[in-house]
N, C-alpha and C positions, 0 to 999 in steps of 0.2 A: 678256439672259442666255441662254446656250446650254444646251439640254437634250439634247444629242446622246447623252450617256451614259445618260440616262434612257429612251432608246428602245431600248437594248440588251436582249436577253433577260435575265431575272433571273439565270439560272444563269451568265451570263458576266460578271457584275459582281463583281470581286474585293473583299475586305474594305475595303481603303483607299478604293476608289472608292465603295463603299456608304456609308462614313462621310462622304465629301465630298458625296454626293448627298443624304443625309438632312439635312445641314446647310442645304440649300436649301429645306427644307420650309416655313419661315415665308414666304418670298418667293412660292413657288408657291401656297400656300394663301391668300395675301392677295389673289390675283387669280382670280376664278371664271371658268371657261371658258364658262359658260352665261350667257345674258342675263337680266336682271331684268325686262325688258319683257314685257307680256302677249302671249299668243299671238294672232295669228300673227306679230306684230312680232319676237317672240323668235327665230323661225326665220331672219328676215332679218338680224338684227344679232348673232347669236351668234358668239362667237369659238371655239366648239367645233369640234374635228376629231378623227378617229380617234386621231391622235397624242396629243391631250390626255389621253385616258384610258389610253393606254399609259404615258405619263409618270406619271400618278397611280398606276397599279398598281405600277410599279417603284419609285416613291417610297415607297409603302406597304411593300413588301417590304424596301427598304433601311432604312427607319426601324425596322422590327422587328428586323432583323439587328444594328442598332447600339444597341438598347435604348431607342429613342425611342418609347415606347408611346403617348404623347400625340399626336404627329404622325401615327402610324400610325392611331390611332382617328379623328382628324379627317379624314384622307384616305379612310378606309373609309366614314365617314358621308357624305362628299360623293359618293362613287361609289354608295352605297346610295340616296341621294336621286335621283340621275340615272337609275339603272337599275332600282330597285325591290328590296325585300328578298327577293323570290321569284326573282330572276334567278339562274340556276345558278352563274354565275361569282362573283357576290356571295356566295352561300351558301358557296362554297368558300373565298373570301378571309376571310369571317367565321370560318370554322373554323380557318384558319391563324392568325388573330389570337388565338383562344381557346387554341389549342395553344401559342402563344408565351408566353402569360401563365400557363400551367399550370406550377406549381412542384413538384408531387408526382405520383406515380403515380395517386393517388386523383383528383386534378383532371384528369389525362389520361383516366382511365377515364370521368369524367363527360362529357368532350368526345366520347369514343368512343360512349357511349350516345346522345348527341345525333345522331351520324352514323347510328346504327342506326335511330333514329326517322325520320330523313329518308329513309332507304332503304326503310323499310317503306311510306312514303307515295309514294315515287318510286324504284323499283328501277333506273330507267334513268339515274340521275344518276351519270355516270362520274367527274366531278370529286370527288364525295364518296366514291365507292368508292376512289379513289386516296388521298384524305386518310385514309381508314380504314386502308389499308395502312401509311401513314406512322406512324400511332399504334401499330399492332400492332408495328412495328419498334421504336418508342421504348419500348414496354412490355416489350421482350425476348421477343416471341412470334413468332420467324421462321417456324415451321411454319404458324401461323395466317395469317401474311402471305403465304406462298407459296400457301396454299389460296385466299385471297382474290384474289390476282392471277390464279390459274388460272381461277377463275370469271369474273373480269373479261374475260380474254382469250377465253373461250368466246363471249362476246357481242361482243367487239371484237378480232378476231384480227389486225388490222393496226396495232394500237396499239404503235408502236415504243418509246414511253416505258415502257409496262407490261412489254414483253419485256425491255428493258434492266434494269429494276428486278428482274424475276424472275431474270435471269441473275446479278445482284449478290447476291441472297439465296441462290441455290443455291451460289454460290462461297463465301459466308460460312460455309456448312455443309460445305464440302469436297466438294460434289457437282459435280465438274468436268464430267462428261459432260452433265448437265442444264444447267449454266451455259453450256457451249459451244453446245448446241442452241438455247437461248433467244437467244443473241447472233447465231447464224446466221439466226434469224428476223428480227432487226433488219436484217441486211444484205440479206435478200430484198426488203425494202421500201425500204431506203436503201443501195443498193450502193456509193455514192460517199462514204459517211460515214467519213472517215479515222480519226476517233476510235474508231469501232466496230471497224474493222479492227485498230487497235492494242490495243483491249481484248480482242479475240478472241485475238490473238497472246499477250497476257499470260496469258490463261487456259490456253492450251496450254503456255506456259512453266512455269506454276505446277503444272500437273497432274502431270507427271513430268519434272522438269528434266534428268535424265541420259539420257533416251531420245532417240535420233536421230530417230525418226519424229515425235514431238511437237515437238521443237526445230526440225525442218525446216519443219513447218507454221507454227510461231511465226515463224520467219524470213520465210516467204512473206508472212504477213499484215502484219508490220512493214514489209516492202518495199512492200507495196501502200499502206500508210498514208502513207509518204513520197512515193510516186509521185503520190498525190492531193494532198499538201501538202508541198512540198519545204522548208518551214521548220518542220516539226512536231517540236518538241523531244522529245516522248515517243516518237515513232516512231524517231528516231535513237538515243535512249537505249536503247530496247528492242533495236534492231538491234545495237548494240555489245555489249550484255549477252549476247544469244543467240549472237552470233558467237563471243564468247569461250568460251562453253560448248561450242559445236559443234566448234571447231577441234581440240582434243585428241581428241575422239571420232572425227572424220573421219580423223585421222592414225593412229588405231589400227585397223589392218585387221581385227583379230579382232573388235573391237566392231562395226565396220561390217558384217562378214559376218553376225554374230549378229542384226542388226536388219533386214537386207535383206528377209527374209520377212515382216516386219511392216509394210512400207510400204503406206499407204493412198492416197497421193497421188503415186505415182511414185517414182523413185529419189531418194536424198538429194542435196543440192547438192554440187558439186565443191569440193574443198578450196581450189583457187585462187580460185574465185568467192567463197567465204565470207571469205577473206583480204581480197579487194578490198572487200567490203561492210563489213568491220570497219574498214578504213582510211577508207572514205567516212564512216562514222558518226563516227569519231574526228575527222576533219577538220571535219565539219559541226557537231558539238557544240562544238568549240573556237571555231569562228566565232560560234556563237550566244552562248556565254558572253562572248566578247570584245566583240561588238556590244552586248550587254545592259549590260555593265559600263561601256561607253563612253557609254551613254545615247543611242545612235543612234535616230533616228526610225524607228518601225515595229517596234522590238524591246523597248521599255520596257513593253509590255503583257503580257509573259510573267509566269508565276507565279514569284515569287522563290525559293520553295522548290524548284521544279523546276530552276531554273538552278543553285542551290547543289548539288543532287543530281548534276547533270550535271558540274559542276566536280569534285566528289568522285570521280566515276567516272573522269574523266580523270586526276586525281591518283593514284588507286589503281593505274591502269594504267601509271603512270610516263610519261605522254604529255607531250612538250614542246610547249607552245602558243606 
C-alpha cells in the first residue's frame, strides 16, 4: 500500500485526501513499525524509518480532521510510546488532540490553562507557544494572540510560520501596514516563497484598492509569484484582478498625476504593460480551468474552490475560453 500522500506536509492535504488517508488508519495501525524483539535485536530487525513517523503524524492529523477521534488517539498513543510523553512534539500533538475534542469555550479554556502550566515549567517550548496562539484565536482574542506572537518572535525572530500568522492576525484587524511588514519579514527568510509574494500582493490590494501606488506594488508581487511558479492559480487570479483595477486608473491622466508624488517604489507600470499582463493572466487562468476540468495529470490537485473562483472571474469578464 502506498503512503505517498501521508508523507506530504499536513497543510497541503486537502479535505478529500484527508478522508481517504484517515480511512487507511486500521491498516497502518495493524502493523507496528517497531520490533517486538528485545534490545539490541530490536535495532537490527526494526522496520522503523523517519518516514514511518511522518506517516503516523499525518495520519493523526488527517484522522482528527475527519472526526475519527479513535484512530487519532491510537496513533497518538503509538507515537507517545515511541518518543515519550515529555517529547516536545508529542506534547504539542497531545494539545492538538485536546483542542479538537473541546466542544465549548470552557473546554478550550481548560486546554489553554494546561498550556500555561507547561510554559511555566518550560518557557522555551515554541510548539506550545504556537498552540497557545491558536487557542487565543479560537477564543476570539486576537489582541492577546498578537501579543503572544510578538513575544514568541522576540525569542525566535526567523520563525516564518509565526511571522505569517502575525500578518494574518493584523490583517484580520484591518492593520494593513503591520500585516505587510510582518509578511515582508517572511520574504527576508524565504525570498522564493511564491505563496508569500502572492499574499503580500493581496495585502497591498486590500489596503487601498483604488490607489495606483499600492495597486502597482500588488501587481509587482503577483508577477513575482508567477515568475517563481508559472502554474500558480492564485498568482494569475490576483494578477488579472489587479490589472483590471489598474487599467482605468492608468488611462486617467488626472488620477495618474495625482498619485505620482506618492510613489514609493518607482513610477507606475505602463498602460501597455498592464494590458499585456491582464491578457496573460486571462490566458493562463483559462488554461488552468480547462486542464482541471479535463482531469489532466498534474492539474487535479488544485483546490476546487479556487478553480471555481477563477472560472467565475473569467465569466464575469466576458472572456471566451
